[in-house]
Phi, psi and omega in degrees: 000132178290151176286130181277120181262149174303338180289341184237010183207136172221155181284130182281132177204139176294350173302328180300329183296317179285324175304314183291310185293324179290336178272316185278325183236056187299328184264357180284142179292123181261320186222136173235129177209103185060234178274354181278140175224134176238129168280172177293330174296318177298316182298318178295318182291317178297322178296315179297319180298311180296320181296320180296320178295315180296320180301328181281351187238352181232165173259157178306132179089353177297147179269132178240119188257146176233128173242097187200154171283194182283087178237160182305326182297325178288325175297314178301322181298330180297339177252320186290320182296308177293330177297328179278355181094006182265180178241122183280133174238098179272117186268143175298120185288355181261002182287155176277160182309315180298327179291317178294319179301315181300313183296314182297322179284327178294316181272353181054054179299142181262327179228139180235122175260133185225127174299144185306318181294341183257004179297330179293335177288325183276333185308315183292342185245001185304328180275002182243028181236078188298332182276343184280118181265338179217141172241115187255120177281132180248099179283154178229110183292353180280350179241157179298150180301138180245156177278113183264130179305134182287147173080006180269307181283141176267341178194176176247163181301312178300321180294321179296315180299326181298337179294342178296336181295337181264004183251166176304123183282357181300131180299143174283145181291136180278062185202163175232154180284333183220117182295345178274001176298142180289130179260331182202158171243127177240120184273130177287172176285346176087090183285350174241026174106318180248137180293151178245144181272109182275124184268120172260144177255164176301317180298311181298317180295321179300310184287322177297321178296318178295325175299320178293323177300312183295308189283334177270348181070035177292141173206190183296341178268003181289132168241108189258122179267128184277077171272339175272132179297135175294339179282347184267105182054041185050044179059037183057031180067015181287334173305322179280325185291310180297323178294321178300322181279349183074027179274183182253128175271127173250108183284143181218117184294321183215146181276100174240143185304316183293320181292322180295311181291328176297317178294320179299314186279321187266332184251359176069041180301135180248336184216151170202164178228158176167175178285165177307332179297329175294319178299318179296319178300317182293315184293321187267004180290144175301333182278355185300137178202161179293142182259150178254014178213162186292142171217130184240129177245125174259123186235150178194181180109325173198151180301124177292142181288145176304330179298313180295318179300317180294320180294320177295320179300323179295334177275358182086019182257127179272134180252128170253125181255123179237165179221142177181189181218171173304323182290351179243028179061027186089228187302134177237317176247161178219142178275086181294120178288140178262149181302325183293340181290337184298334182270358182278157173304150185304320182295319180290320178297318179295324179296318179294322181289344180277356177283163183279337167090215188238165181300139176291171188298329181268358185247163172276172177289136175287152177240155171240117191233161175269189184294342179262013181066026175263140179297133176284160178300142178276067185244005181064013182234313184289121185267145176206184179270138176278125179236149186225159168200166177129197190294331179247049165247139186309160174283341181144181177267132183298126177055035180213070183296329181293314179293325179296314180299319179295318182294329184259020182303131179079010178082010177230153175277125181270113184285335187079000178266139181257137181203187178231159175253127178277159180302333181274007177087008180266133179275144173229127180279132181245323183204167180246109185298333184270003179060031173284134179263129180253107183240117181061029180085356180259135177280133178238122177282121178296325180295318180299316180294319179300319180295323178292319180295315182294341177293345176289134187296340181269350186267133178266307180223159178211144173225129182244130179230160176265136176238152182301142178220130186298323184274314190260358183088303173217159172217149180279138173235135182252131172251129186228153165244148185253159176292156181306128177078359183278157177212132180205146180265161176299323180297323179292321179291323177298312181299319179296310184295326181296336179286344185250338187229160172299150186303323184290345179272345187282124176297138175270353182227128176239127180247121180268124179242157175290324175204155179269143177293134185219160172280176180294339180264004175095004179281132181290132181271086184293331182294331177292324177294319179294315183292338181280358181289000000 
């Protein structure tokens, strides 16, 4: 084996992307948010300031959490936290206080940044976070002033940044000593009730970001609209990808049809990502119209319907369909369109584009295997589990070696998703073995919801399944049995469940049954509940 010299090897890190773009394109617009504009020089300088302050307050490997929508500060955090030696934990802004409390305590976050509008979410749990030494309020001038609970925040974002003036102004190096260092923790929805912290490395994030650059066609002319939450798989690594290409980030706090179309028409948006529900919002908006320039939407989270793909195509919008999980840094496979598909009828072309596809350029080929880890026939009929491995598969679950070992059985990551392999090598997802419900691109654990429902004193048993929904792709429906003599309304169960879970996880429909269908061993037959719809 040859000796590896520093002249021929460097540690991979997405920090390099901002170092390069801030140096090569200092005057190019990097971020747009309302009236705010940041050049790449500004973005680099803001990142360095925040990183220097964090470096003075955390130890290497400390977790730094952000609870915020798509605002510039969260984008900056994707570079500043790892630049300071920390690990970024971007929290789902739709979670309920008990869920946020669990995650923060599980990862033992040391600093928590919170958007002003979300301070009310943190207020009930602020006294139950023993590892958190500071809670930093992040105001956003694009929204009206909100009433922030007193005594929760220890400082504000501007005040924290001002502390950089008292520190050594020397720039921190845009590098890491070991590319296998964890750059972020992304918490799953928890397929067994409690979320797991998925560990991303600098190396994995670097390569996943480059994969997004290649497959999305990002370049210096890219204007990327943030319809995908940055908290979701680090925005599929797109904070790093768009920056690598030197493109422009357009921050968007919430996905509203008018705001999306305004950005498309007024800001020249060229790319966006999101769940099929985003596609539905765009197509059905009153502002929808055919475009005279390219716009590309990358979608995942649930298979987009051929109908939606065809409708977007009629507007001149190209759809890229990808598949992945939190454990694979977001997208792992992509439905690469073939030249021969262009001559097919629109409905047939849309059907082919709705498949999950083939491994992306930075990934290995996905496999569909049986229980013995043997590849199933590529006949588009024989179903098996989709397994993955390679550069953009997680390093493991944080502080959970047992779950990590189980997930990596046989040297491959077991997705728990069931699918088939087509003769042309394209994977198609058919069912979710773990009964995860994907609603609006967000994963909902049926077990987690069931546990919340059963916590109601009148409920004996509960089974939660996903049913098709035109807007959200899927929505949860709860089937319950009640204790003897008990009586409860659906409205009461909704109100109860909402106190324990984020709103998007709460079933809007509760069906009371005398008994749930079960196997001889007592396992609930969820497929019978689905088929009975």
